[in-house]
N, C-alpha and C positions, 0 to 999 in steps of 0.2 A: 828491430826497432829503427829510428832512424838514424845514421850515422852519424852527425853530430850528435845525439844524444851517448851511442856508444864512446865516444871520440872521448869529449869532454867534459860527460859529468859528474859534478862531484860527487862525491862518496856520503852517502846518509845515514843516520842512524840516531836511533828513534826509543827513547828510556820515558817512559810512565812511570806518574809519582800519587798514589794515591794509599786513602784508607781502606783496603778490601773489605772488613767486615764490617755491614749490618746487622746489626737488630731483626727481632718478631717482626715481620709483616713491613718493614720501611720498602722502598722502592726507587730512592734516588741514589745514584752511585756518579761520587764528582772523582774525576782522573785530570792533572796535567800534565801532556803528551810537550817533550819538548823535542825537537827535530832539530840536529843540529850537519852542516852539510862541511865537508872537509873532502882536503887535494886538489883543488878544478886547477891547480897547475902556478897560478899568480898572470892567470890573463890578462887582469888590465895592466899589467906590464910588459905586457905581447906586441912584437913592435907590426904586426898588419894579423888581415881574418885570414882564414886560410882561401886559398886556389880556386874553392870550386862556388862562394860565392859569401858576403855576410853573414854573419851569424848574428849582425847586432843591427838594430837602422833608430834610427832618434831622428828624431824635432821637436825643434825648440819653437817654442811659439814664445813671440815677444808685444805685450801689454805696448800700443802706439798710438792711444787713442788722447784726446787734446789737454785729458790730465796730467800729461805723463811731461805737459810742460810744463806742469806746477808745484815745485820749481823746479829747472830745466835740470838740473843736475836729475833727474828722480832719468830723465831720458839719457845723458851719456852715462849713467852708471850702469843702463838698458844695454844699451851696448857693447859697454870695457866689457859686461857682467858675459854676454853673447859672443864676444872675442874668445872669450875665456873660455869657453865652451869648448867652442867648436878648439882650439889648440889642442884640448885636453884627447879630441875625439882620436880615437889607431886607426893607421890609414888600414883602406878596407870596411869601416864603417860605413853604411849604408848614413843619410839626413839631409835634413834641408830646416828651412826656416821661416813662417809665414809669422806674417805682421797680424796683430789683429786689431781689429777698431770693430765697426756695428756690419766690419766683412772681415774673411781673410783672407789677405795675398800672401802668396808665395815668390819670399823677397830672394829667397834660394833654392834651388837651380832655378826654379820660375818652368820650367817645361812642363809643369805636374807628373816628375818624379822625384825621385833621390835622386844627388851625384852622390858617389865616393869617395871620400875618405883620403887626402893626399896634400902634399904639398903644394900641389895648384890648386884645387879648388876651396880648399882650409884658405887661401889669402883668395880665392877668388870672393869664399864666401863675408871673406872680413870685411872686403870693397863694397857690395851690396851691404850691406849694414850703414855704413856712413852717410846712405842715401836719402834714410830711416830721416821721419819726423811725424811727430805729436800731432795726431788732427782725427779729429773724429769720435764716437760712438762706445761702445763697449757690449756685446753680445757674443761672449765666450761658446757658447753652444757649435757657432758658425767658424772656429776656433779650433775646435774640439774634431769635428765633421773632417774640419780639410785633413786635418792631420793623420784621420779615422786613413783618410781616401790614399792619403801617399804610402803610408804606414805597409796599407792592403797589400803593396801593390810588388814588394817585395815580398823575398822571399826566410828572409832571417827567420828563425825562431823565437828571436829575443828585441821587441818591438820596445817602444820605450818615449813618451813625452817629457819635459820640461816646458813647464806656460809659467807664465809671471805674470799679477798683475799689479794694479796700482786703485781701481775704482771697485763699485760696484758694478754689476753686472745691470745695467738700466736698460738695454735694447732692447730687449726680449726676456717674454715673458717667463717667469720661474718652471713653468711645463715644459719649454722648447727645451730650457739647461738639462730638465732629467730625463728631455728626449732624448735628445744627444748624451748625456752620460748615459742612457737604457742601451744606446745602440755601439758603444767605446766600449762596456762594460766585457772584458775578458778581449780585446783586438788588440789592447797595449795600455799595461800600466804608463802613470801619470806622477811625477812630481809637481805640485802648486806652489807657490811662493807671493805676497802679498808684500807690497812695497810701501815704505810709509804707512799712516795711519789712516786716509778714509777708504780699505775696501773690505767686506762686510766678512767675519770670522764664518760663519756657520758657509756659503760657499766655494770658499777655497778649499774648507777642508771636508767641505762633501765633496768636489769632486776629485781630492788624494783618497780618501775613503771610498769610492763609487769604483775608480782608477786601481787600489790597491797599491798609492803609492803614499812619498808622505807632505807631509804639508808643514811649514814655517813664515813665519813672518822675517821682516826680514826692515826692518823700522827705519833704517840710516842705507842709501843709496849706495854711499862709501864700498857695504858691506856687503853687494850684489854678488861683484865676481868672486871675487873667496866661494859665496856658499853654490854660484854655477857650477864652478872649477869641482867644489866637491860630489857635487850629485852629479855632475859628468861620470869623474873617477868612477861613480859607487852604479851608476850604469855601465860603465867597460866592464863592470865586476862579476856583473853576471852571465852565468854562465849555462842557465836551462829554462828555456821560459815555461811559461801554459802548464803549470804542478799543482796536483790537489791534495786535499789532506781527503779522502775515504773513510766515511763510515762504516760503518757494520754491525746490525745492530738484530740481537734473536727475535724468534717469533715474542708476539706482544708487548715488547719495547718500544718506545717510543723516546723522540732527542730531544730534550729540554733544549738544548743550545749548545753551539761552538761558539767561541770565542778565540779570536788570536789574546791574548794578554803581555807579553816583551814580543818586539819592545816598543809595541804600541797596542791600546784597548780597542779592539775591531772586529766588532759582532757582524759576524759570518752564517749564523744561523738562518737567514730569510735568503742564504744563495747560493742553495742546495740546489744542486743537478742532480735528479735521478736515478743510481744505477746500479738499477734488481739484476739480480734479489736483493732485498734489503739491504741494501748502502743508499750514499749518496756522497757528492763529491762538493768539496768547502774550495772555494779558488784562494790559493797561496801566492798567486805572479811567478815571479821570477825570482830565483834566485843565484847566488855564490858561495862563497868560504863565507857563511856567518849564522845564527842562530838564533828561532824563534820558539816560543812556549807556548802552548794553548791551551785552553780550558774546554773541558769537553764533560758533558752534564746528562746522560743518560737515565730515565724513569725505566722500570724494569718489573714485573711479574713478582709480587710478594709469593717467596715459600718458605717454608718452616725449616729453623732451628738446626745445623748441618747441611742444608741443600748451599751445593756451591755452582757457579751459574759463569761460559762466558758471555758481562755486558755489556762488549763492545770490540769489537776488532777495527785499529785506526791505522789505517797506511797510506805511504806519500806516494805518488802514481803520475805518471803524467804518458800523457794519451800520443801517439802519434798524429801531427801536424793534420793528416787529413783523414784520420780515422770519425769515425759518426761520437756523440757520448755514450756513455754507457765505456762497457771493457767489449774490447781488452783493450790494455791500459801497460805500462811496464810498470812495475813495486820497484820502489824505489828504496824502502825502509817498513818495517812496521812494529806497531806493538797489541799487546794485550790488555782488553779492562780486564779484573775479576769482580765477583760479588760473592760472597760466602757470611750465611746468616748462620749468628754466634746466641748465644745467654751470658757470652763476659762482655758484661757492663762494659767494660773498662776499655778493648776493645774494640767494642762497637761505636762509642762514645767519642773516641779520640781523632782529634783534629789534623790533617796532616798538614807538613808547615806551611807545604808549597799551595796547594789549595788554599786556605786560611790567605796568604797571602796576595796571591795574585787576586781574589774576593776584593780582599781590601783595598788596592791597586783599584781594580772598575770600581767599587766606591770612592774612592778618590776623586777618580776624573768625573764619574756623576754631580759630586757634591762641589766640583772647584764653579764644574759649568752652572748648576742648579743656582748654588751661591750670588755668582755676579747676574747673575741670570734676574736673580731677588734684587740685589744694588741698583741696576739697570731700573728695573721698575719704580723705586726708593723704600723699599720695606725693607732696613737697617734692620731689624730684629731679627729675620730672615735670612740676609743675608750676612750677617756679627753667629747666626748658630752653625749654618753651614759650613761659612771657610775656614769656623773655629774645629771643626769635626774634620774640615782638610789637614788643615796644620797638624791636628794629632793623631792624623792617619800615615801623615810626612813623613813626621818626626818617630812614629813608628815602627814603618816599614824603611826605615833609610832616607827615603825618599830629597836624599838631600837639594839636587835642582830643584824642584816641584817647590819646599820648604822655600826656601832661595828667593822663588819666584812669589808665591806666598808671602812673605814679611816687606813687599815693595807692593801691597794692595793694605795689609791688615800689622796693626801694632800684636806683636807676638807678647803676650802675656806672665802664658804657662803652655810650653807648649803641650806636653803632656796630658795635660785636665784640656786644652784645649779653648783656654782662655784666652779672645785676643778682642780689639776694637780695632773700629773702623779709622781706617789712613782719613783723613780730610783731603788733601790734595794728591790725586794719584795721575797717573798720566796715562794714557791713551793709550800708549806703547805700550807702558807696562802690564796694563790694565789685559790687552789684546793678544800679545802673548804669552801670559798667567793663560789663554784660552784655547788658544790655539795649540800647547804645550802642554797644556791640562791632559792628554792622554798615553804621554808619555810615559813607561815603566821602569820602576829599578828589580835587577833581578836579585830571585830570592835564593844563598848558597845552600847546593843541595849535600841532602842529607844521608846516610846509607843506611837511616833503618825510614822505612814507607811510612811508617804510622805515627812519627814523631808527635806532639802536641803543639800546638801554636798559643807562640803570646802574642796575638793579635787583640785590637783594644776591643 
C-alpha cells in the first residue's frame, strides 16, 4: 500500500444492522451498513503538506458569465468567496482558479499547471481574481474538463473541485455536460453551488451527484464567503481518496441496490465496477473523520427453514493509485450480512429500525421531488398529496430541517396525518432550497438489538 495511505489513513469501522431472519421461500435481504472513519489526526488544522509532494489538489471554478453582473453583488460575492476559500488552503496544497463562461480559462496560475499554496501564491491568486469581469455565456462541461486536466497533472491522491454557477447551462447541449461528467467521474470529487435563483436545480445537483460531492443553494451573494470557507475546510479534512464499497455476494445471488442513505441519499447501484470473483466496487469518494450509512439490498436463492447463509460481505477498500480495477486492494474494514430462514413468524416479520428509517428517508426525498414537480405542472391535488406525505415522513423520522423547509411551501394542519394545504405565495428561493436539500437525511439512533420493530408510518 502506498506510503501516504499507511501514514495518514483513518481507522475505519463497519457495523451492520439488519433482521437476518427470513420466512420460508423469502429471498430479499436488507441491511444498513454504517461506515465510520476516525483518527485522521486533525489534518484539517495541519500547517503544511508533507515534503514528498501534496496530498491534496483543489480547483475552484467561478462562474463569470454575463448574468453574474445582474445584480453586481453576485460577482462581488463570488470574488469574496473565492478569496476566503484561498485563505483556507493549507500550505503545500496544489490549487488553481478557473473562470467559467462559454469557455474555461485558468485565471491562476495560468500556465496549465497547479500552484502550490503558500503566502505568496495565495496573495497572487487573490490579485488575479480582482481582474475578473462578468461577460459571456455558460458551458459548465468546459469548466469541468479543464479542472480534470489540471488535477490529472498532480500526483495528489485527494483531488477536489468547487464549482459556483448562477445560471442555466445554456451554451452547450445536455449531452456535452453529461459526457464531461462521465469523463470526470472517478477523477475528482466536486461540490457545486447555485447562487441566486436563476440556475437549474437538476443541473447543479446532477454535477454533485456524478462527482460524489455536495450541492446546495446560496440564495443571497452575501452568504457565499461563509459557504466557500466551509467547503474548503471540509476538503482540507479529507485524508484518503478513491475509496470503494466492495460487495461480495454468493453464487446465485443478485444485488438489488446499493444506496448511500446518510448524510444524503445517493443511489450507487449503477456505478458498480466489477471486481471478480462475485464482487463489485461502488465509489464513495474521499474520506476524513466522518460516518456514512449505506442501504444494501441483496436477493439470494431461497432455501428451506433452518438453513443459514452469508448473503453478502461488505468491505471498504482502497486501491493503489496506479493499480488496475479489481483486486488486489487494501481492505480498510469489513462487515457481514447474513440470512437465516425460520418458521418463527414474529422473528421473520420484524422490521429492523435502521432499515425502516432509511427506507422512509429515501421515500421522503423522492416524495418531495415528485410533489414539487406536480406543483410546477399545476397539479395541485397531486402536489398536496405528495407534499403531505413528505410532511408525515419528516415528522415521524425526526427530520426537523426538512420539516422546516416543507413548512415554507405548505401550511401544515396535521403533521402526523400528513394534512397540508399548498401555500399561495411561495418564493422561488424557498422552493429551490427544498428541492436542492431534499436528499439530506437525519440519522437514526442505533439500538443494540438488531431486529427491533419500527414505528415508521
